[in-house]
C-alpha positions in Angstrom: 0.0 0.0 0.0 1.2 3.5 -0.8 1.3 6.4 1.6 0.9 8.9 -1.2 -1.8 8.6 -3.9 -1.4 9.8 -7.5 -3.0 13.2 -6.7 -0.5 13.7 -3.8 2.4 12.8 -6.1 1.2 15.2 -8.8 0.8 18.0 -6.2 4.3 17.5 -4.8 5.8 17.3 -8.3 4.1 20.6 -9.1 5.8 22.3 -6.2 9.2 20.9 -7.2 8.6 22.1 -10.8 7.8 25.6 -9.5 10.8 25.6 -7.3 13.1 24.5 -10.2 11.8 27.4 -12.3 12.4 29.9 -9.6 16.0 28.5 -8.9 16.8 28.8 -12.6 15.5 32.4 -12.7 17.5 33.3 -9.6 14.5 33.8 -7.3 15.6 32.0 -4.2 12.9 33.3 -2.0 10.1 32.1 -4.3 11.9 28.7 -4.7 12.1 28.3 -0.9 8.5 29.1 -0.6 7.6 26.5 -3.2 9.8 24.0 -1.4 8.1 24.9 1.9 4.8 24.1 0.2 6.2 20.8 -1.0 7.3 19.7 2.4 4.2 21.1 4.2 1.9 19.2 1.8 3.9 16.0 2.4 3.9 16.6 6.2 0.1 17.1 6.2 -0.4 13.7 4.4 1.8 12.1 7.0 -0.1 13.6 9.9 2.4 16.5 10.5 5.2 14.1 11.4 8.1 12.7 9.5 11.2 14.3 7.9 9.0 16.6 5.9 7.8 18.4 9.0 11.5 19.2 9.8 12.5 20.1 6.2 9.5 22.5 6.0 11.0 24.4 8.9 14.5 24.4 7.3 13.4 25.8 3.9 11.3 28.4 5.6 13.9 29.2 8.3 11.3 28.8 11.1 11.1 26.7 14.3 14.0 25.3 16.2 15.1 22.8 13.5 14.9 25.4 10.8 16.8 28.1 12.6 19.5 25.7 13.8 20.0 24.1 10.4 20.4 27.4 8.6 22.7 28.8 11.3 24.9 25.7 11.1 25.3 26.2 7.3 25.9 30.0 7.7 28.6 29.2 10.3 30.3 26.7 8.0 30.1 28.7 4.8 29.4 32.3 5.7 26.2 34.2 4.9 27.1 35.2 1.3 28.2 31.7 0.2 25.2 30.0 1.8 22.8 32.5 0.2 24.4 31.8 -3.2 23.7 28.1 -3.0 20.7 27.9 -0.7 18.0 27.5 -3.4 20.0 25.0 -5.4 20.9 22.9 -2.4 17.4 23.0 -1.0 16.0 22.0 -4.4 18.5 19.2 -4.8 17.6 17.7 -1.4 13.8 18.0 -2.1 14.3 16.4 -5.5 16.3 13.5 -3.9 13.5 13.1 -1.4 10.8 12.9 -4.1 12.9 10.5 -6.2 13.1 8.2 -3.1 9.4 8.5 -2.5 8.8 7.3 -6.1 11.4 4.6 -5.8 9.8 3.4 -2.5 6.5 2.8 -4.1 5.1 6.2 -3.3 6.1 5.8 0.4 8.3 8.2 2.4 12.1 8.2 2.0 13.9 6.3 4.8 16.1 7.9 7.3 19.1 6.2 5.7 18.2 7.6 2.3 17.8 11.1 3.8 21.2 10.9 5.5 22.8 9.7 2.3 21.2 12.5 0.4 22.6 15.1 2.8 26.0 13.5 2.8 26.2 13.6 -1.0 24.7 17.0 -1.6 26.8 18.6 1.1 29.9 17.0 -0.4 28.9 18.1 -3.9 28.6 21.7 -2.6 31.8 21.8 -0.5 29.9 21.8 2.8 31.4 19.9 5.7 29.1 17.1 6.9 29.3 18.5 10.4 27.2 21.5 9.2 24.2 19.2 8.9 22.0 19.4 11.9 21.4 15.7 12.1 25.0 14.6 11.9 25.9 14.3 15.5 22.7 12.2 16.3 23.2 10.0 13.2 26.8 9.4 14.0 25.8 8.2 17.4 23.0 6.1 16.1 20.3 8.3 17.7 17.0 9.6 16.2 17.9 13.0 14.9 14.2 13.7 14.2 13.6 13.9 17.9 10.6 11.6 17.6 9.2 13.2 14.4 10.0 10.2 12.2 7.3 7.9 11.3 7.6 4.1 11.2 7.8 4.0 7.4 11.0 6.1 7.5 12.7 3.5 9.7 14.2 5.9 12.2 16.6 3.4 13.7 18.3 2.4 10.5 21.1 4.8 9.5 23.3 5.4 6.5 26.4 3.3 7.3 28.7 6.2 6.4 27.3 8.0 9.5 28.3 5.2 11.8 31.5 7.0 12.7 31.7 9.3 15.7 34.8 10.9 14.3 32.5 12.9 12.0 31.5 15.0 15.0 34.6 14.5 17.3 37.2 15.5 14.7 
């Protein structure tokens, strides 16, 4: 059984298509708004839980998760550099998320998939992995969603590349 029906998938794809157009035109603010809609829609279908509930805060720079995540990236890159890649990075992570949903039979991406996406996208953009808000918890095998993950996301199964506490201890 699928978590998301065809209408849900079409709606989420529409938000991603909008965001892609805004990123291509250089309108980061509008792109982030479309991505907030993408994650908020997904979160609503999941009962306002799951990774999407956290990602919605990050792309809209709201809530504890959103403020912390954005500040970690600003600290690692500097405001100017982060601002220059924020739309592209956010879109890439959202597209990865959607690709996993499709690949998982229209079910949520798993925690391990989400971790791998952050590891890859951060590496591709020259961002240290320690700048991802979930890194310390993932490296220690803990639930970085602080209980927001749903069962389908398999919150206790992590990307094996995170099973290394030296990521956070240096």
